[in-house]
GUMAR-234224 format. One record per residue: residue in three letters; y, x negated, z of N, C-alpha, C, O in turn; residue number from 1; chain. Coordinates in steps of 0.02 Angstrom, whole numbers. Layout:
REM residues N
 type   n.py   n.px   n.pz  ca.py  ca.px  ca.pz   c.py   c.px   c.pz   o.py   o.px   o.pz seq mol
  ALA      Y      X      Z      Y      X      Z      Y      X      Z      Y      X      Z NUM   A
...
//
This chain:
REM residues 242
 type   n.py   n.px   n.pz  ca.py  ca.px  ca.pz   c.py   c.px   c.pz   o.py   o.px   o.pz seq mol
  MET  -7704  -6424   4441  -7638  -6445   4464  -7629  -6372   4532  -7643  -6312   4527   1   A
  VAL  -7605  -6409   4583  -7631  -6369   4637  -7563  -6311   4642  -7506  -6334   4649   2   A
  HIS  -7571  -6245   4637  -7531  -6192   4632  -7497  -6157   4715  -7539  -6172   4757   3   A
  GLY  -7459  -6132   4737  -7456  -6082   4801  -7414  -6142   4850  -7398  -6201   4846   4   A
  GLY  -7407  -6091   4894  -7358  -6116   4948  -7404  -6133   4995  -7460  -6110   4993   5   A
  PRO  -7373  -6203   5071  -7409  -6225   5126  -7432  -6194   5171  -7399  -6144   5186   6   A
  ASP  -7489  -6205   5208  -7503  -6144   5237  -7467  -6103   5298  -7492  -6055   5329   7   A
  TRP  -7390  -6137   5311  -7343  -6102   5328  -7340  -6049   5308  -7357  -6007   5348   8   A
  GLY  -7318  -6024   5241  -7320  -5974   5197  -7338  -5918   5195  -7388  -5893   5220   9   A
  THR  -7299  -5896   5164  -7330  -5844   5169  -7411  -5802   5141  -7439  -5749   5157  10   A
  PRO  -7426  -5860   5090  -7487  -5860   5068  -7531  -5858   5129  -7556  -5804   5146  11   A
  GLY  -7544  -5921   5169  -7563  -5937   5215  -7604  -5906   5235  -7620  -5849   5217  12   A
  PRO  -7630  -5944   5281  -7704  -5888   5344  -7684  -5899   5415  -7676  -5953   5442  13   A
  LEU  -7677  -5826   5446  -7654  -5800   5487  -7724  -5794   5542  -7778  -5793   5512  14   A
  SER  -7727  -5790   5596  -7789  -5767   5608  -7771  -5708   5683  -7816  -5683   5717  15   A
  THR  -7721  -5701   5690  -7673  -5666   5740  -7614  -5600   5699  -7592  -5555   5735  16   A
  VAL  -7600  -5603   5647  -7521  -5569   5602  -7565  -5551   5545  -7626  -5555   5537  17   A
  TYR  -7522  -5532   5514  -7551  -5508   5437  -7481  -5552   5430  -7450  -5585   5472  18   A
  THR  -7464  -5534   5337  -7406  -5557   5339  -7376  -5511   5282  -7405  -5466   5253  19   A
  LEU  -7315  -5532   5272  -7267  -5482   5256  -7217  -5474   5189  -7163  -5504   5191  20   A
  GLU  -7232  -5440   5140  -7210  -5463   5066  -7169  -5411   5069  -7114  -5429   5048  21   A
  ASP  -7169  -5337   5089  -7145  -5303   5059  -7084  -5283   5104  -7087  -5265   5163  22   A
  MET  -7016  -5294   5057  -6967  -5256   5103  -6952  -5229   5132  -6920  -5238   5183  23   A
  ALA  -6979  -5163   5098  -6969  -5076   5136  -7001  -5073   5167  -6996  -5028   5209  24   A
  GLU  -7058  -5119   5169  -7090  -5114   5245  -7054  -5170   5310  -7077  -5156   5365  25   A
  LEU  -7008  -5223   5312  -6980  -5241   5345  -6922  -5176   5375  -6917  -5155   5433  26   A
  VAL  -6884  -5157   5317  -6829  -5112   5345  -6840  -5062   5355  -6799  -5017   5362  27   A
  ALA  -6919  -5055   5358  -6961  -4962   5410  -6972  -5030   5484  -6930  -5014   5525  28   A
  ARG  -6983  -5048   5491  -6982  -5097   5542  -6938  -5102   5589  -6950  -5108   5649  29   A
  LEU  -6878  -5100   5560  -6809  -5112   5553  -6785  -5046   5603  -6751  -5061   5652  30   A
  GLY  -6799  -4984   5594  -6799  -4924   5622  -6759  -4905   5554  -6701  -4887   5563  31   A
  SER  -6777  -4907   5499  -6736  -4856   5432  -6762  -4777   5428  -6822  -4773   5441  32   A
  ILE  -6736  -4728   5417  -6783  -4664   5430  -6823  -4641   5363  -6855  -4591   5350  33   A
  VAL  -6801  -4726   5311  -6850  -4705   5243  -6917  -4716   5247  -6947  -4751   5207  34   A
  THR  -6947  -4683   5303  -7041  -4714   5307  -7088  -4657   5269  -7144  -4671   5250  35   A
  PHE  -7058  -4589   5259  -7117  -4536   5258  -7148  -4543   5187  -7207  -4541   5170  36   A
  ASP  -7069  -4554   5139  -7108  -4565   5074  -7067  -4648   5047  -7010  -4660   5069  37   A
  ARG  -7088  -4681   5018  -7033  -4742   5002  -7023  -4768   4912  -7007  -4822   4889  38   A
  ARG  -7043  -4694   4875  -7053  -4694   4827  -6968  -4666   4812  -6940  -4620   4841  39   A
  GLY  -6938  -4712   4758  -6891  -4664   4717  -6816  -4694   4769  -6826  -4706   4828  40   A
  ASN  -6764  -4701   4746  -6702  -4762   4784  -6662  -4696   4780  -6654  -4648   4742  41   A
  VAL  -6632  -4733   4873  -6604  -4679   4903  -6536  -4686   4885  -6512  -4742   4894  42   A
  ILE  -6484  -4625   4852  -6414  -4608   4844  -6394  -4610   4903  -6358  -4658   4914  43   A
  TRP  -6407  -4562   4961  -6373  -4556   5025  -6412  -4529   5074  -6466  -4518   5048  44   A
  LEU  -6411  -4518   5114  -6464  -4512   5179  -6391  -4489   5236  -6332  -4489   5221  45   A
  ASP  -6426  -4468   5307  -6405  -4449   5358  -6460  -4426   5425  -6506  -4387   5416  46   A
  ASP  -6445  -4457   5489  -6489  -4451   5523  -6459  -4431   5580  -6480  -4449   5635  47   A
  PHE  -6367  -4363   5563  -6333  -4362   5639  -6356  -4412   5691  -6394  -4402   5738  48   A
  GLU  -6325  -4468   5675  -6311  -4519   5733  -6241  -4507   5756  -6217  -4523   5810  49   A
  GLY  -6198  -4463   5684  -6133  -4467   5711  -6105  -4406   5727  -6101  -4385   5784  50   A
  THR  -6080  -4368   5661  -6042  -4302   5701  -6072  -4269   5618  -6104  -4296   5572  51   A
  LEU  -6050  -4213   5628  -6057  -4163   5569  -6027  -4154   5524  -6024  -4101   5493  52   A
  GLY  -5987  -4224   5507  -5911  -4203   5472  -5974  -4200   5385  -5972  -4157   5341  53   A
  LYS  -6010  -4244   5387  -6026  -4229   5301  -6059  -4195   5282  -6095  -4205   5233  54   A
  TRP  -6056  -4119   5331  -6088  -4059   5296  -6046  -3990   5325  -6020  -3989   5381  55   A
  SER  -6043  -3923   5272  -6000  -3913   5285  -6079  -3851   5313  -6138  -3862   5302  56   A
  ILE  -6047  -3787   5350  -6085  -3738   5390  -6078  -3663   5364  -6025  -3634   5352  57   A
  ASP  -6145  -3638   5359  -6153  -3617   5328  -6213  -3519   5334  -6265  -3496   5311  58   A
  THR  -6166  -3501   5374  -6209  -3446   5409  -6206  -3371   5389  -6160  -3366   5348  59   A
  ASP  -6243  -3293   5404  -6249  -3268   5343  -6214  -3218   5392  -6177  -3184   5356  60   A
  GLY  -6205  -3194   5473  -6175  -3199   5508  -6182  -3197   5586  -6225  -3234   5611  61   A
  PRO  -6139  -3152   5633  -6122  -3197   5726  -6212  -3229   5738  -6271  -3233   5720  62   A
  GLY  -6153  -3246   5789  -6234  -3303   5821  -6295  -3326   5809  -6353  -3314   5827  63   A
  GLY  -6252  -3385   5754  -6292  -3429   5695  -6255  -3479   5712  -6198  -3458   5702  64   A
  SER  -6250  -3524   5728  -6221  -3594   5753  -6242  -3655   5733  -6298  -3660   5708  65   A
  ILE  -6220  -3685   5737  -6250  -3811   5706  -6186  -3824   5772  -6130  -3804   5790  66   A
  GLN  -6240  -3872   5788  -6210  -3927   5820  -6249  -3982   5832  -6310  -3974   5831  67   A
  LEU  -6222  -4047   5844  -6280  -4092   5869  -6302  -4095   5942  -6277  -4080   5996  68   A
  SER  -6382  -4133   5914  -6409  -4119   5987  -6441  -4151   6016  -6496  -4163   5990  69   A
  ALA  -6423  -4190   6099  -6507  -4233   6091  -6585  -4215   6124  -6635  -4247   6137  70   A
  GLU  -6569  -4158   6127  -6601  -4124   6147  -6698  -4127   6112  -6752  -4114   6138  71   A
  ALA  -6677  -4148   6048  -6749  -4167   5987  -6729  -4237   5955  -6671  -4248   5974  72   A
  ALA  -6746  -4276   5925  -6738  -4320   5861  -6790  -4351   5845  -6830  -4382   5881  73   A
  ARG  -6789  -4340   5780  -6866  -4379   5750  -6849  -4451   5748  -6899  -4486   5737  74   A
  SER  -6778  -4493   5757  -6762  -4575   5745  -6698  -4549   5800  -6676  -4497   5823  75   A
  GLY  -6686  -4618   5802  -6616  -4603   5851  -6614  -4568   5914  -6658  -4550   5953  76   A
  ALA  -6543  -4563   5915  -6534  -4495   5970  -6509  -4430   5965  -6512  -4379   6000  77   A
  PHE  -6494  -4440   5932  -6493  -4341   5902  -6495  -4311   5841  -6486  -4342   5788  78   A
  SER  -6510  -4230   5847  -6532  -4212   5771  -6483  -4167   5751  -6438  -4208   5740  79   A
  ALA  -6462  -4121   5740  -6465  -4049   5698  -6473  -3999   5733  -6519  -3962   5718  80   A
  LYS  -6442  -3987   5773  -6457  -3898   5812  -6448  -3852   5779  -6387  -3841   5775  81   A
  ILE  -6483  -3811   5746  -6469  -3728   5724  -6498  -3671   5781  -6552  -3662   5810  82   A
  ILE  -6428  -3634   5781  -6440  -3569   5808  -6446  -3539   5752  -6409  -3557   5707  83   A
  SER  -6501  -3476   5738  -6502  -3407   5690  -6468  -3344   5712  -6473  -3334   5773  84   A
  PRO  -6448  -3319   5693  -6403  -3279   5682  -6439  -3230   5743  -6486  -3229   5783  85   A
  ASN  -6396  -3200   5725  -6434  -3130   5795  -6481  -3083   5742  -6543  -3083   5750  86   A
  ALA  -6449  -3041   5688  -6504  -3007   5639  -6561  -3047   5624  -6568  -3106   5638  87   A
  ASN  -6603  -3007   5595  -6687  -3040   5583  -6646  -3024   5506  -6601  -2982   5498  88   A
  GLY  -6679  -3077   5446  -6683  -3089   5398  -6605  -3121   5366  -6598  -3139   5308  89   A
  ASP  -6542  -3124   5428  -6502  -3196   5418  -6514  -3233   5440  -6538  -3234   5497  90   A
  LYS  -6498  -3300   5392  -6495  -3392   5373  -6418  -3422   5406  -6364  -3413   5379  91   A
  CYS  -6424  -3444   5443  -6401  -3519   5485  -6396  -3579   5437  -6454  -3587   5418  92   A
  GLY  -6358  -3626   5407  -6363  -3704   5398  -6342  -3729   5372  -6282  -3713   5368  93   A
  ILE  -6360  -3781   5336  -6311  -3858   5309  -6312  -3877   5242  -6365  -3883   5211  94   A
  LYS  -6249  -3888   5214  -6253  -3880   5120  -6186  -3958   5120  -6132  -3972   5146  95   A
  ARG  -6240  -3992   5069  -6176  -4047   5064  -6173  -4026   4978  -6210  -3983   4954  96   A
  TRP  -6134  -4057   4946  -6132  -4031   4869  -6102  -4105   4826  -6045  -4128   4832  97   A
  PHE  -6152  -4134   4785  -6122  -4201   4761  -6117  -4219   4678  -6156  -4188   4643  98   A
  PRO  -6079  -4260   4651  -6088  -4252   4595  -6141  -4249   4544  -6193  -4262   4574  99   A
  LEU  -6155  -4238   4485  -6213  -4236   4482  -6241  -4315   4456  -6204  -4339   4414 100   A
  PRO  -6294  -4352   4472  -6317  -4374   4460  -6356  -4411   4394  -6352  -4381   4341 101   A
  VAL  -6394  -4474   4394  -6398  -4504   4320  -6475  -4432   4314  -6487  -4394   4361 102   A
  GLU  -6500  -4432   4270  -6554  -4370   4245  -6620  -4439   4245  -6641  -4484   4209 103   A
  SER  -6632  -4412   4306  -6689  -4459   4329  -6738  -4407   4376  -6695  -4372   4403 104   A
  ASN  -6790  -4388   4397  -6813  -4396   4464  -6782  -4389   4499  -6734  -4428   4498 105   A
  ILE  -6783  -4323   4572  -6728  -4311   4611  -6759  -4313   4663  -6820  -4310   4655 106   A
  GLY  -6743  -4316   4715  -6788  -4299   4789  -6747  -4301   4832  -6699  -4337   4844 107   A
  PHE  -6788  -4223   4875  -6729  -4194   4933  -6792  -4186   5005  -6840  -4149   5016 108   A
  GLU  -6767  -4228   5032  -6831  -4229   5103  -6772  -4199   5156  -6715  -4223   5155 109   A
  PHE  -6785  -4160   5189  -6769  -4179   5273  -6821  -4161   5328  -6873  -4135   5309 110   A
  SER  -6812  -4172   5394  -6877  -4159   5445  -6861  -4105   5498  -6801  -4104   5514 111   A
  TRP  -6894  -4067   5524  -6863  -4016   5572  -6920  -4015   5610  -6971  -4040   5587 112   A
  ALA  -6920  -3975   5697  -6958  -3958   5743  -6928  -3907   5787  -6869  -3911   5803 113   A
  ARG  -6966  -3860   5809  -6954  -3821   5841  -6961  -3755   5814  -6952  -3708   5853 114   A
  ALA  -6976  -3744   5757  -6942  -3673   5730  -7003  -3592   5720  -7002  -3544   5682 115   A
  TYR  -7046  -3611   5772  -7099  -3563   5782  -7082  -3498   5773  -7117  -3461   5738 116   A
  GLN  -7008  -3471   5814  -7010  -3410   5801  -6932  -3382   5754  -6892  -3335   5753 117   A
  LEU  -6948  -3443   5723  -6916  -3403   5641  -6950  -3388   5588  -7000  -3413   5563 118   A
  ALA  -6906  -3330   5570  -6958  -3315   5472  -6961  -3383   5434  -7011  -3389   5399 119   A
  TYR  -6932  -3419   5435  -6931  -3479   5377  -6877  -3532   5362  -6817  -3520   5360 120   A
  ILE  -6906  -3594   5351  -6875  -3642   5345  -6844  -3658   5274  -6885  -3680   5233 121   A
  TYR  -6758  -3648   5246  -6769  -3680   5182  -6736  -3733   5147  -6685  -3758   5171 122   A
  LEU  -6769  -3757   5075  -6730  -3814   5080  -6705  -3802   4997  -6755  -3802   4962 123   A
  TYR  -6645  -3792   4959  -6611  -3783   4900  -6597  -3857   4876  -6584  -3901   4918 124   A
  PHE  -6600  -3873   4806  -6593  -3905   4785  -6524  -3859   4712  -6538  -3799   4708 125   A
  TYR  -6487  -3871   4683  -6437  -3835   4641  -6447  -3898   4573  -6476  -3952   4579 126   A
  PHE  -6430  -3885   4542  -6393  -3915   4474  -6337  -3880   4454  -6351  -3842   4407 127   A
  VAL  -6269  -3878   4472  -6246  -3855   4427  -6181  -3888   4359  -6138  -3931   4366 128   A
  GLU  -6205  -3835   4281  -6176  -3889   4252  -6132  -3850   4199  -6141  -3791   4214 129   A
  ALA  -6100  -3850   4159  -6029  -3826   4112  -6061  -3735   4147  -6029  -3704   4189 130   A
  ALA  -6114  -3716   4122  -6130  -3619   4102  -6199  -3638   4144  -6224  -3593   4177 131   A
  LYS  -6222  -3685   4143  -6282  -3644   4197  -6315  -3685   4263  -6289  -3740   4266 132   A
  SER  -6347  -3679   4299  -6353  -3700   4329  -6454  -3678   4348  -6488  -3639   4314 133   A
  TYR  -6470  -3705   4392  -6563  -3726   4380  -6567  -3743   4479  -6564  -3790   4519 134   A
  SER  -6575  -3685   4477  -6639  -3659   4562  -6674  -3694   4581  -6726  -3661   4583 135   A
  PHE  -6688  -3759   4605  -6740  -3791   4624  -6775  -3749   4718  -6755  -3792   4757 136   A
  ARG  -6796  -3717   4744  -6794  -3706   4807  -6877  -3708   4845  -6925  -3695   4809 137   A
  LEU  -6884  -3722   4903  -6931  -3739   4905  -6918  -3687   4976  -6860  -3684   4996 138   A
  ARG  -6981  -3640   5019  -6973  -3610   5086  -7049  -3620   5129  -7108  -3620   5112 139   A
  TYR  -7007  -3631   5200  -7069  -3632   5264  -7086  -3569   5275  -7045  -3540   5310 140   A
  TRP  -7149  -3524   5252  -7147  -3445   5273  -7204  -3471   5369  -7264  -3470   5382 141   A
  ILE  -7137  -3491   5414  -7177  -3505   5490  -7251  -3474   5506  -7306  -3502   5514 142   A
  ALA  -7236  -3419   5507  -7291  -3370   5541  -7362  -3382   5475  -7398  -3430   5483 143   A
  GLN  -7371  -3344   5426  -7410  -3402   5402  -7449  -3438   5383  -7507  -3434   5365 144   A
  ASN  -7391  -3496   5392  -7417  -3562   5346  -7409  -3574   5267  -7440  -3614   5232 145   A
  TYR  -7377  -3546   5255  -7363  -3567   5177  -7299  -3581   5149  -7246  -3550   5152 146   A
  LEU  -7315  -3636   5122  -7267  -3685   5078  -7245  -3650   5014  -7292  -3661   4976 147   A
  GLN  -7196  -3611   4978  -7191  -3559   4940  -7139  -3612   4890  -7123  -3664   4919 148   A
  TYR  -7114  -3605   4826  -7089  -3609   4762  -7054  -3558   4746  -7072  -3500   4754 149   A
  TYR  -7001  -3577   4723  -6931  -3504   4693  -6953  -3500   4642  -6946  -3561   4633 150   A
  ASP  -6973  -3485   4599  -6975  -3474   4535  -6942  -3452   4475  -6883  -3465   4486 151   A
  SER  -6945  -3425   4417  -6911  -3395   4376  -6899  -3335   4357  -6885  -3323   4298 152   A
  ALA  -6902  -3308   4384  -6910  -3237   4407  -6867  -3246   4461  -6829  -3277   4424 153   A
  GLY  -6844  -3247   4504  -6831  -3258   4582  -6877  -3250   4634  -6867  -3234   4692 154   A
  ASN  -6909  -3258   4616  -6978  -3244   4699  -7002  -3297   4729  -6993  -3354   4707 155   A
  TYR  -7028  -3286   4771  -7060  -3356   4812  -7142  -3348   4813  -7172  -3301   4839 156   A
  ILE  -7179  -3412   4774  -7246  -3405   4750  -7268  -3430   4795  -7253  -3490   4797 157   A
  SER  -7304  -3412   4842  -7361  -3434   4903  -7376  -3509   4874  -7352  -3512   4817 158   A
  LEU  -7412  -3579   4894  -7440  -3616   4874  -7524  -3637   4908  -7531  -3627   4968 159   A
  GLU  -7579  -3661   4871  -7640  -3658   4910  -7652  -3735   4929  -7627  -3766   4882 160   A
  PRO  -7666  -3760   4954  -7693  -3728   5010  -7625  -3729   5073  -7573  -3761   5064 161   A
  ARG  -7638  -3684   5141  -7591  -3664   5168  -7582  -3744   5201  -7614  -3794   5215 162   A
  ALA  -7514  -3717   5203  -7483  -3775   5252  -7454  -3764   5343  -7413  -3725   5368 163   A
  TYR  -7504  -3826   5378  -7492  -3792   5422  -7446  -3862   5500  -7481  -3911   5509 164   A
  SER  -7384  -3860   5539  -7354  -3865   5545  -7366  -3892   5624  -7399  -3852   5659 165   A
  GLY  -7347  -3947   5653  -7337  -3940   5729  -7256  -3913   5745  -7200  -3932   5727 166   A
  LYS  -7281  -3859   5789  -7198  -3791   5834  -7189  -3810   5890  -7169  -3777   5937 167   A
  GLU  -7205  -3879   5888  -7161  -3885   5986  -7077  -3928   5969  -7038  -3939   5923 168   A
  THR  -7084  -3939   6027  -7007  -3966   6008  -6993  -4034   5992  -6954  -4056   5951 169   A
  HIS  -7034  -4065   6034  -7041  -4156   5993  -7065  -4127   5924  -7028  -4132   5875 170   A
  ILE  -7097  -4111   5922  -7145  -4131   5839  -7099  -4120   5782  -7066  -4069   5782 171   A
  PHE  -7093  -4170   5724  -7042  -4184   5673  -7090  -4150   5636  -7147  -4171   5648 172   A
  ASN  -7087  -4090   5581  -7102  -4121   5495  -7077  -4110   5468  -7038  -4063   5475 173   A
  THR  -7083  -4152   5403  -7067  -4169   5351  -7075  -4141   5284  -7134  -4134   5270 174   A
  ILE  -7032  -4123   5236  -7043  -4082   5156  -6997  -4121   5153  -6955  -4149   5187 175   A
  LYS  -7021  -4115   5090  -7014  -4176   5025  -7000  -4131   4957  -7050  -4105   4933 176   A
  LEU  -6941  -4120   4926  -6947  -4106   4834  -6942  -4133   4818  -6908  -4172   4852 177   A
  VAL  -6966  -4165   4743  -6943  -4191   4679  -6931  -4171   4620  -6978  -4172   4579 178   A
  VAL  -6879  -4154   4604  -6876  -4131   4498  -6862  -4161   4453  -6839  -4217   4466 179   A
  ASP  -6867  -4147   4399  -6872  -4185   4350  -6799  -4157   4336  -6796  -4096   4324 180   A
  TYR  -6729  -4200   4338  -6665  -4158   4323  -6650  -4164   4246  -6615  -4124   4214 181   A
  ALA  -6686  -4226   4218  -6661  -4240   4144  -6676  -4167   4112  -6635  -4133   4081 182   A
  ASN  -6761  -4146   4128  -6799  -4090   4092  -6818  -4016   4111  -6851  -3970   4086 183   A
  LYS  -6761  -4031   4195  -6759  -3975   4212  -6829  -3930   4225  -6847  -3878   4198 184   A
  LYS  -6862  -3971   4275  -6933  -3977   4289  -6972  -3956   4379  -6928  -3976   4417 185   A
  TYR  -6992  -3946   4394  -7049  -3932   4475  -7060  -4029   4471  -7020  -4065   4442 186   A
  VAL  -7101  -4045   4496  -7148  -4136   4502  -7178  -4108   4556  -7221  -4067   4541 187   A
  ARG  -7167  -4121   4636  -7202  -4123   4661  -7168  -4085   4707  -7109  -4069   4702 188   A
  ALA  -7221  -4066   4766  -7164  -4062   4843  -7245  -4116   4887  -7297  -4136   4862 189   A
  LEU  -7217  -4122   4959  -7216  -4144   4966  -7215  -4112   5061  -7164  -4120   5095 190   A
  PHE  -7285  -4073   5095  -7260  -4071   5171  -7321  -4102   5236  -7380  -4083   5238 191   A
  ASN  -7300  -4137   5269  -7338  -4177   5329  -7366  -4249   5275  -7344  -4299   5247 192   A
  ASN  -7450  -4198   5288  -7511  -4249   5265  -7518  -4213   5209  -7573  -4224   5183 193   A
  GLN  -7470  -4155   5166  -7526  -4131   5100  -7478  -4123   5022  -7421  -4109   5040 194   A
  ALA  -7481  -4124   4975  -7464  -4137   4934  -7463  -4068   4864  -7501  -4021   4855 195   A
  PHE  -7423  -4082   4839  -7422  -3994   4798  -7413  -4021   4733  -7382  -4071   4749 196   A
  ASP  -7418  -4025   4669  -7400  -4005   4611  -7385  -3967   4590  -7424  -3924   4570 197   A
  LEU  -7310  -3964   4582  -7256  -3905   4554  -7248  -3924   4471  -7209  -3887   4440 198   A
  SER  -7273  -3965   4443  -7289  -3989   4373  -7271  -3902   4323  -7221  -3899   4287 199   A
  ALA  -7314  -3849   4329  -7323  -3830   4292  -7272  -3754   4339  -7289  -3698   4320 200   A
  CYS  -7230  -3756   4380  -7200  -3685   4381  -7151  -3690   4369  -7130  -3747   4381 201   A
  SER  -7106  -3650   4345  -7055  -3618   4325  -6992  -3609   4373  -6987  -3580   4428 202   A
  VAL  -6933  -3650   4325  -6879  -3648   4360  -6817  -3558   4369  -6824  -3511   4329 203   A
  ARG  -6787  -3557   4403  -6728  -3530   4381  -6674  -3533   4344  -6643  -3586   4352 204   A
  VAL  -6643  -3480   4290  -6574  -3551   4288  -6542  -3464   4277  -6563  -3416   4246 205   A
  GLY  -6462  -3480   4332  -6421  -3454   4317  -6370  -3476   4268  -6372  -3508   4215 206   A
  VAL  -6304  -3436   4319  -6258  -3464   4256  -6209  -3501   4297  -6221  -3488   4356 207   A
  GLY  -6164  -3538   4292  -6136  -3597   4318  -6088  -3579   4373  -6052  -3530   4367 208   A
  GLY  -6088  -3615   4421  -6045  -3621   4475  -5994  -3665   4470  -5988  -3681   4411 209   A
  THR  -5962  -3688   4499  -5902  -3756   4490  -5952  -3806   4472  -6001  -3822   4505 210   A
  PRO  -5931  -3831   4408  -5950  -3890   4339  -5983  -3924   4382  -5964  -3916   4440 211   A
  TYR  -6027  -3960   4373  -6046  -4022   4376  -6073  -4083   4445  -6079  -4142   4460 212   A
  THR  -6086  -3984   4477  -6121  -4023   4573  -6190  -4016   4552  -6222  -3991   4507 213   A
  LEU  -6199  -4057   4617  -6276  -4051   4624  -6284  -4017   4691  -6268  -4056   4736 214   A
  ARG  -6302  -3965   4710  -6285  -3952   4776  -6380  -3919   4804  -6430  -3891   4782 215   A
  THR  -6334  -3968   4895  -6401  -3984   4946  -6383  -3921   4992  -6325  -3901   4996 216   A
  TYR  -6444  -3885   5031  -6428  -3835   5089  -6504  -3831   5114  -6550  -3817   5075 217   A
  ILE  -6515  -3849   5194  -6556  -3836   5222  -6546  -3755   5286  -6498  -3753   5324 218   A
  TYR  -6603  -3694   5282  -6571  -3656   5303  -6629  -3666   5362  -6670  -3712   5368 219   A
  ALA  -6619  -3607   5403  -6631  -3566   5428  -6683  -3505   5444  -6728  -3532   5477 220   A
  GLU  -6696  -3447   5438  -6691  -3368   5428  -6722  -3367   5502  -6771  -3398   5522 221   A
  THR  -6678  -3321   5540  -6680  -3286   5615  -6753  -3215   5571  -6749  -3179   5522 222   A
  GLY  -6812  -3229   5627  -6875  -3189   5613  -6860  -3126   5672  -6804  -3115   5696 223   A
  ALA  -6913  -3094   5686  -6894  -3052   5775  -6882  -3067   5807  -6907  -3033   5852 224   A
  THR  -6850  -3111   5831  -6801  -3168   5888  -6759  -3189   5859  -6764  -3232   5815 225   A
  PRO  -6702  -3159   5883  -6658  -3200   5882  -6605  -3251   5919  -6599  -3257   5980 226   A
  ASN  -6581  -3275   5884  -6535  -3347   5912  -6592  -3388   5922  -6626  -3372   5970 227   A
  VAL  -6616  -3448   5880  -6674  -3458   5876  -6660  -3517   5868  -6625  -3537   5821 228   A
  PRO  -6694  -3571   5930  -6654  -3659   5886  -6716  -3679   5835  -6770  -3650   5825 229   A
  THR  -6685  -3743   5806  -6717  -3783   5774  -6680  -3832   5738  -6634  -3825   5698 230   A
  TYR  -6719  -3901   5769  -6671  -3944   5734  -6709  -3991   5681  -6767  -4011   5671 231   A
  ILE  -6648  -3999   5653  -6654  -4046   5602  -6640  -4126   5579  -6585  -4147   5596 232   A
  ASP  -6666  -4155   5557  -6649  -4251   5553  -6683  -4268   5515  -6739  -4248   5502 233   A
  ASP  -6637  -4329   5478  -6653  -4368   5432  -6664  -4324   5350  -6712  -4306   5317 234   A
  VAL  -6625  -4322   5346  -6597  -4294   5281  -6597  -4344   5208  -6545  -4375   5200 235   A
  ILE  -6640  -4353   5166  -6643  -4415   5133  -6660  -4371   5055  -6711  -4343   5032 236   A
  LEU  -6576  -4383   5027  -6585  -4397   4940  -6585  -4453   4886  -6546  -4499   4877 237   A
  THR  -6645  -4435   4851  -6662  -4497   4812  -6666  -4490   4738  -6682  -4436   4714 238   A
  GLN  -6653  -4543   4699  -6665  -4538   4639  -6746  -4589   4596  -6794  -4615   4623 239   A
  ASN  -6727  -4584   4523  -6766  -4623   4508  -6852  -4612   4528  -6891  -4655   4508 240   A
  GLU  -6873  -4566   4557  -6912  -4546   4605  -6974  -4538   4507  -6968  -4513   4451 241   A
  PRO  -7039  -4590   4555  -7089  -4590   4502  -7129  -4524   4481  -7170  -4527   4435 242   A
//
């Protein structure tokens, strides 16, 4: 008995194009922002094509600001433009809180451009339960091209090898952190074309804050030059990461 579809179906021979069986690939071709790493199921995303109303603005000192900008974008027409504060070491960024997700591997991703005069770019995850908080953080040390994780003692530890990035206005770099929420462990970090195994890295445990919340943050830290712009785009939160 013959099995399979007709010649005009998906399995049929083609000479000028390839068949498409992966629906994720179809969605990517139609303009999805989930193209850097397609693992995990999307909980929430923002491409900054609307307003900044999904975010709270957070700045350490004067001079820092956030606004929508059409000067650069990874996708669509807009990004979130962060202007770093006046003082060296101060941070400015955006934050959003969620209810605690299901206990699975959780991923947090964003892209940025033009950060070469900043000191650091940060990605934070906080899981706050009834009495404890679990802090997962990455930061990118721009001058030295190191990706660093935040350990149980509250120190930033450089990962090897160095992580090089494009630093021009229209080159968007992407960073993603995946953590095991059920077991409170780091899993991995992705930085452009590099992958880092974080499974042996320790996690910072602190006292609880507002309970039963997942808190996400993206920050830019001022270096020697104040009021430096950087552009943030395509923020994605996932669950059920492998």
